[in-house]
ROZANU-222236 format. One record per residue (C-alpha): residue in one letter; x, y, z. Coordinates in steps of 0.05 Angstrom, whole numbers, plus 32768, in hexadecimal, padded with zeros to 4 digits. Each point is the difference from the previous one (the first is absolute). Layout:
N
AXYZ
...
//
This chain:
605
M80387E497F8A
C7FF37FF67FB5
G803B800C7FD1
I8004801E7FBA
V80337FF97FC8
G800080177FB8
Y802F80017FC4
I8003801F7FBB
G803C7FFB7FD3
S80237FD47FCD
K80087FC2802B
K7FCD7FC9800F
S7FD7801B8038
S7FEB7FC08023
P80447FED801E
I80088047801B
L7FB97FFF801D
I800A7FBD8021
N80438016801D
G7FE0803E801C
L7FC77FD8801F
Y80317FD28022
K8021803D801F
L7FBC80188018
E7FEE7FBF8024
Y8016801D8042
R7FC3802F7FFF
G7FD07FC6800D
Y7FCF7FE67FCC
D7FD37FC67FEF
S7FFD80027FB3
C8024801F7FC5
G7FFC800D7FB6
I801A80257FC3
T7FE4801C7FBF
T802B80097FC2
I7FEF801D7FBC
E80087FCA7FCB
G7FF7801F7FBB
K7FBC80238003
N7FE57FD9803B
L80087FFD804C
L80187FBF801F
N7FEA7FF98048
L80227FCB802C
K7FF07FFB804A
T7FFA7FCE8038
K7FF27FF68049
G803E7FF2802A
R804980117FF9
V802780227FC9
A80217FBC7FF2
N7FBC7FE77FE8
L7FF9803B7FD1
D80487FF67FE9
E7FEE7FB97FEA
L7FC280197FDB
V802780367FDD
T80377FCF7FEC
K7FCC7FD27FE0
T7FDD80397FDC
N804080237FEB
P7FE680477FF2
N802D802A7FD3
G7FE48046800B
F802C803C8011
I7FCC8022802C
G7FE17FE5803F
I7FE4800C8045
G80017FD2803E
H7FE37FFB8045
T80027FDA8042
R7FBD80048024
W7FEF7FFE8049
A7FB57FF28006
T7FD380388018
H7FC17FF67FD5
G7FF47FB87FEE
K80257FC18016
P80437FEC7FE2
S7FF07FDF7FBD
D801480007FB7
E7FC2802A7FEF
N800F80348035
S804A80057FED
H801A803D7FDB
P800680187FC9
H7FB6800A7FF2
M7FE3800E7FBB
D7FC180217FE7
N7FC87FD97FDD
S801C800E7FBB
N80487FEE8012
T801680457FE9
F801E80168043
S80297FDD8035
V800C801E8045
V80277FF1803E
H7FED8025803F
N801C800C8046
G7FD0801F8032
I7FB57FFF800A
I7FC8801F7FD7
E7FD180128039
N7FC4800F7FD3
Y80087FC37FD3
L7FBA7FE5800F
E7FE180417FE8
I802A7FFD7FC0
K7FF37FB67FF7
N7FB5800B8002
F800780387FCD
L80277FD37FD2
L7FCF7FC68008
E7FC8802F7FEC
N802980107FC1
G80097FB77FEC
Y80437FEF801F
K800C7FBC8021
F80307FEE8037
L802A7FC1800A
S801F800D8043
Q7FEE80198046
T803580378000
D7FF9804B8002
T803580047FCA
E7FD67FE37FC7
V7FD6803F7FFD
I803F80277FEA
P800C7FE37FBA
N7FB57FFE7FF2
L7FF580498014
I803C80147FD6
H7FE07FDA7FC6
Y7FBE8025800C
Y802280437FF9
Y802C7FE87FC7
K7FC27FF27FD6
Q7FED80498009
T804580207FF6
N80287FCF7FD6
D803C801B8027
F80287FD2802E
L801A80358031
T7FBF80278004
A7FD97FC1800F
V80307FEF8039
Q7FFA8046801D
K7FB480007FFE
A7FFD7FBC8022
C803180168037
D7FD7803E800D
D7FC77FD18013
F80297FD58030
K8000800B804B
G80387FE08027
A80497FEF7FF4
Y801F7FE57FC0
A803F7FF67FD9
L7FEF7FEA7FB9
E80237FE47FC4
I7FD57FFC7FC2
L800B7FDF7FBC
C7FD4800B7FC2
K80027FD17FC4
D7FF2803C7FD2
F803E80248019
T80377FCC8001
D803A80328008
R7FF0801A8046
I7FEC7FF28048
I7FD780338027
V80098005804B
V7FE1802B8037
R80038000804C
K7FD8801A803B
D80147FF08047
S80257FC27FEA
P804A7FFB7FEC
L80177FFE7FB8
V804280147FE0
I801C7FFF7FBA
G80477FE77FF2
K8023801F7FC3
G802E7FD77FD5
V801E80077FBA
E7FCA7FF27FCC
E7FD87FDE8037
N7FDA8013803E
Y7FE77FDD803F
I7FC780088031
C7FFD7FE68047
S7FDE800A8043
D80427FF38024
I804480157FE6
P80237FBD8010
A7FD57FDE7FCB
V802780227FC7
L803F80178024
S802B7FCF7FD9
Y7FEB80237FC0
T8004804A8012
R800C80318039
D7FDF803C7FDE
F7FB8800B8014
Y7FC780307FF8
L7FD58006803F
L7FB6800D7FF4
N7FD1802C8028
D7FB67FF28009
K7FD580057FC1
E803A80067FD0
Y7FF67FDA7FBF
V803A7FE47FD8
E80057FE57FB9
I803D7FD27FFE
Y80207FEE7FBD
K80427FDB7FF8
D802480407FEB
K7FD980388023
I7FD4800E803C
N7FC880348000
F7FE7801B8043
Y7FBD8022800C
D7FDD801F803C
S7FBA7FEE8016
N7FE3802B7FC7
L802E7FE07FCC
K802A803E7FFB
P80497FED7FEE
I803180068039
T804A7FF2800B
K801D7FD18034
E80447FFE8020
L80287FC07FF6
K801D7FE68042
N803A7FD18009
I7FF37FCC8037
D80437FEF8020
W7FF07FB98016
D802D7FC67FF0
A7FD87FCD7FD9
S80237FC88025
A7FE2801C8040
A7FBE7FE27FE9
E801F7FBB7FF8
K80107FCC8036
E804C80027FF8
G800A7FBA801C
F7FCF8006803A
E7FC97FCB8003
H7FCA80358007
Y7FF8804B7FF5
M7FEC80098049
L80427FE38019
K802780297FCF
E7FDC803F8016
I800C7FF0804A
F804A7FFB7FF1
E7FFE80407FD6
Q7FEC802A803C
P804780198011
K8005801A7FB9
S7FBA801E7FFD
I800C80248042
R8043801B7FE9
E7FE0801B7FC1
T7FC4801D8025
I802F80258030
G802A80177FC4
S801880478009
R7FC68013802D
L80267FF68041
P804580207FFD
A802C7FEA803A
D801380488010
G7FC380297FEE
S7FB580088000
V7FD07FD17FDE
N7FFB800F7FB6
L7FBB7FF77FE1
D800480287FC0
E7FBA7FED7FEC
V7FE180188041
T800080488018
F7FD980088041
T800C803F8028
K80058006804B
E7FC2802B8001
Y7FD87FCC7FDA
L80157FC7802D
Q7FF18029803E
S7FBB800F7FE5
L7FED7FB67FFA
N7FCB7FE4802F
K800A7FBA7FE8
I80237FD27FCE
Y7FD97FC57FE4
L80287FC57FE6
V7FD17FDB7FD1
A800F7FBC7FE0
C7FE97FB87FF8
G801E7FBF8019
T804B7FFE8007
A8007804A7FEE
M7FD080108039
H802D7FD9802F
A803B802B7FE8
G7FD4803C8010
L7FF87FE88048
V804C80048008
G800180437FDD
K7FCD801C8031
I802D7FEE803B
A803E801D7FDE
I7FDE80427FED
E7FDF80098044
N80417FF08025
L802D802C7FD6
A7FD480397FE6
N7FCA80008037
I7FC780047FCD
S7FC17FD9800E
C7FF77FC77FCF
E7FC87FD07FF0
V80057FC17FD6
D7FC47FEF7FD6
I7FED7FC57FD5
A7FF5801E7FBB
S7FC17FD77FF2
E7FE0801D803F
F801A80477FFB
R7FCD801F7FD0
Y7FC47FE18022
R800980198046
N7FFF804B7FF0
P8047800E8018
I800F8046801B
I802C801F7FCA
D801080487FEF
E803A802C7FEA
K80227FF18043
T80037FB57FF0
L80387FDC7FDC
V7FED7FBC7FE1
I80397FD07FF3
L7FEB7FC87FD1
I802A7FC17FFB
S7FFB7FCD7FC7
Q80337FD27FE1
S7FDF80017FBC
G7FE580468004
E7FC07FE67FE0
T7FDA7FE6803C
A7FB980177FF2
D7FEC800C8049
T803E8029800D
I7FF7802B7FC2
A7FB7800C8014
A801880178045
L8032802E7FDF
K7FCA80217FD5
L7FD48009803D
A803880228026
K800F802F7FC7
S7FB780127FF9
K800080178049
G803D802C7FF9
A80357FD3801F
K80467FF97FE3
T800E7FB97FE8
F80437FDC8003
A80097FBD7FDC
I80337FCA8011
T80037FCC7FC8
N802F7FD37FDA
V7FE8800C7FB9
I8014803E7FD9
G7FC580207FDC
S7FCC7FD78025
G7FBB801C800C
I800D80148048
S804080247FED
R7FDE80297FCA
E7FC68014802D
A802680128040
D801D8045800F
Y80427FE08014
T801E7FBC7FF1
L803B7FD9801C
Y80157FBF7FE0
T801A7FC28022
H80357FE27FD4
A7FF07FB7800B
G7FFD7FEF7FB6
P7FCB7FD07FE4
E7FDF7FD68035
I7FE47FC37FDE
A7FE87FD28039
V7FBA80108016
A80148002804A
S80268042800A
T80447FFD8022
K803480317FE6
A7FCB80357FF2
Y7FEB7FFE804A
T8046800A801C
S800F80367FCD
Q7FC080248015
V80137FFC804A
V8045801B7FF1
L7FE4803A7FD7
L7FCC80118035
N803780048034
I8027802F7FD2
V7FC1802A7FF7
A7FF88003804C
I804880198007
Y7FF380337FC9
F7FC1801B8023
A802780058041
E803980267FDF
V7FD280317FDD
L7FDE800C8044
G8043800D8020
K7FFD7FC4802E
T803E7FD98015
V800D7FBF7FDC
T803B7FD78016
E80347FF17FCB
N7FFF7FB9801D
L7FBB7FF47FE1
K801A80127FBB
S803D7FD48008
E7FD37FC68016
I7FD680087FC1
L803F7FFC7FD6
K80137FBF8024
L7FBE7FDD7FF2
P80157FDB7FC0
E803C7FE28024
S7FD47FED803C
I7FCE7FDC7FD3
E80377FD77FE1
T80147FE68044
I7FB87FE8800C
F80037FD67FC0
K80357FD58023
D7FC97FE6802E
S7FD67FE57FC6
E800E7FB78015
L7FE8800D8047
I7FC180217FE5
E7FF27FC77FD1
N80097FCE8039
F7FCC80258028
V7FD07FFE7FC5
K80097FB57FF9
D7FE27FFD8046
I7FC3802A7FF3
Y7FED80017FB6
K7FC87FCD8008
E7FDC80298036
H7FBD80217FF4
D8007803C802F
I803C802B8012
F8002803F802A
F802D803D7FFC
L800D802F803B
G802380428008
R7FFB80448021
G800780447FE0
V80287FFC7FC0
D80067FB5800A
Y7FB57FF97FFC
A800380237FBC
V80327FCE7FE6
S7FD97FC6801E
L7FC480157FD5
E802C7FFD7FC3
G801D7FBC8014
S7FBA7FE5800A
L7FE9801A7FBD
K803B7FE07FDC
L7FF27FBD8020
K7FB780037FEB
E800F80187FBA
I802E7FC87FE8
S7FFB7FC68031
Y7FB48004800C
I800B7FF4804B
H7FCE80278029
S80258032802A
D7FF0803C802C
A802A8038801C
Y7FF280208043
A801D80398028
A80207FD68037
G7FDF80288038
E7FBB7FEF7FE3
L800D7FB58006
K7FDF7FFC8045
H7FC280257FE7
G7FE67FC67FD7
P80317FE07FCF
I80227FD78036
A7FC27FD37FFF
L801B7FE57FBE
I80447FEB801C
E80067FB68010
N80357FCB8001
D802E80007FC3
V7FE2803F7FE0
T803880297FE0
V800B80488015
I8033802C7FDD
T8015803E8026
T802A803B7FEB
I802680278036
T802C803A7FEA
D7FED803A802E
E80277FFB8041
N7FD080318022
I7FC77FCD7FFD
M80297FBF7FFD
E7FEE7FEA8046
K7FB5800D7FF4
T80027FD77FC0
L80267FC78021
S7FCB7FFF8036
N7FCB7FF77FCB
V80277FC97FDE
Q80087FDC8042
E7FB47FFB8002
V80007FD77FC0
V803B7FD68016
T7FDA7FED803F
R7FC77FE87FD5
G802D7FD27FD7
A800C802A7FC2
K803C7FF67FD3
T802680427FFC
L802E80237FCF
I801F80428016
I801E80307FCD
T802980338027
N803B802F8002
Q7FFF8001804C
E80267FD78034
L7FC97FD5801D
P80007FE48047
N80067FB5800A
T7FB87FF27FEB
K7FF57FBF7FDB
F7FE780097FB8
D7FFF7FCC7FC9
Y8023802C7FCD
V802480438003
I801780267FC2
K8030803A800E
I8001803C7FD2
P802F803C8002
K7FF0803A802D
T7FE780407FE1
S7FD1803A8010
V7FB97FED8012
T7FDE801B7FC1
L80347FDD7FD4
S7FF97FBD8023
P7FC57FE97FD5
I802E80017FC4
L802B7FCB8022
S7FCC7FD98028
V7FD47FF67FC3
I80377FD97FDB
P7FF77FC0802B
L7FB580087FFA
Q800480037FB4
L802C7FC27FFF
I7FD17FDA802F
S7FC7800D7FD0
Y802A7FEC7FC4
Y80197FBF801E
A7FBA7FEE8019
A7FE580067FB9
I803A7FD87FE4
H7FF67FC78031
K7FB680007FF0
E80127FFD7FB6
L7FD8803E7FEF
D800780337FC8
V802B80338025
D800080387FCC
K7FB77FFA7FEC
P7FD67FF0803D
R7FB77FEF7FF5
N7FCC80387FFA
L803480378006
A801780357FCF
K803E802B8000
S7FDF80417FEE
V7FB880088016
T7FE480317FCE
V7FB67FF88012
E7FDE80158041
//
């Protein structure tokens, strides 16, 4: 959701802030703004709408300050408006703050501040932050101490950047349950919620833990723990190519990321799957005794990552014979799941900052379970909290609708399933490993059918309802295809296990309704074809995505994909589904990379 940037150095800050905000547009937002220090005063510029609107305002105003903070806001408290946009200032215009997250007790704090003479101009929870800092600043006359005292009063999640007009040589930042990193340069430093925002300036980053306070100057950075005791931090080099966050000739980031999947899968496989040896997961050291002791594995995630978990469940159960349960992270904590030391909880998140998933992780740890994170972002919250972490190597994923992160997650979950089986001494065919290694080449062959896929979309993009069918692992990928279509084309779609069709959903099938069916498991092909025949009989238009040789049954469209093992097939069958969603949004002239109401990283519950 909301994005943060900051700069301090010898260059004009406003162009750097605006550039960073443009790079954060993929996160989803409805307003934006910056504050710079101009002489001894704070200049606050903000507006409802896109960064382009802010860019025009900044160009007209032409700030010259060398220090600044910026923000893209996604409304939680208060409607999108100029007044509710960040940054927010206190009544005296001494402090300016940008904030990601939610202050859960803001009404209590607001009432306290009202009783002490403060006034409020917005409907946001954020506006209490600069005013409470000012309240403590009057008592202490110390910038850092005032920030700490205010943060001790906050309940909820926050990543904060704070400027003070009385201290024009520094920015103070702090985070709790919301991402924030510091990029180190030469005689300049950067702040961001997402690394791609400043990746063109530096690849050296400090990763912050909860309740760590930082004073950032242009030539030094001071780190403190929650009690303001000085600490040291390790500088990490993030090995991402800055050009990976650019479009490189593609019309949209989403299309670029779809076509990057062969590369992201190759890099996720890396050296983990030697052709002539056992799976190599240096970061993970499970023993045979531990795996044998498990009663259950939970795979916990949200949205697309949860759909990857559904495939992971089938792979782990088939190969390692360990019972698995897939849980939606936002539901997990609230149903009192049965967790103990004989439970392993695998948490899947592209960003590693999904609030619901981190909350599920903390619950699992509190009950004695081991936790195992699969994420795409080094140093993210989930990776720092989990007992074990494996990284997908998908690189920056800019489009809101996830594509290459999903296929990388499914690949990695299959590798984990093989690893579990090998540790347990179970037989895993070398053929499965070789098929994983062939996946990038197989995906590239599917891209050759892009024209056929687009022709199908030209037939259906104006429809209001589309249905997806599949059985087993094909049902899991149908859920993902349906989600993609909803996310970026705004076409209502539902996915059903094909065998459930006759238990109610078939009532929705009528003449010319489109039904998309995935068939990759030969063991249940005939059953699925029987279900599809039911919709054909009722006049539905049909698209079949398959790696099987189908009998002479009349379908409107058939897309053939390469054959592979059942639990790997979603990596291939999802490619046409991703392209269907993309082309549908294109033909509807929608904003593919930034669909309405959605955010890339959901850092609030």
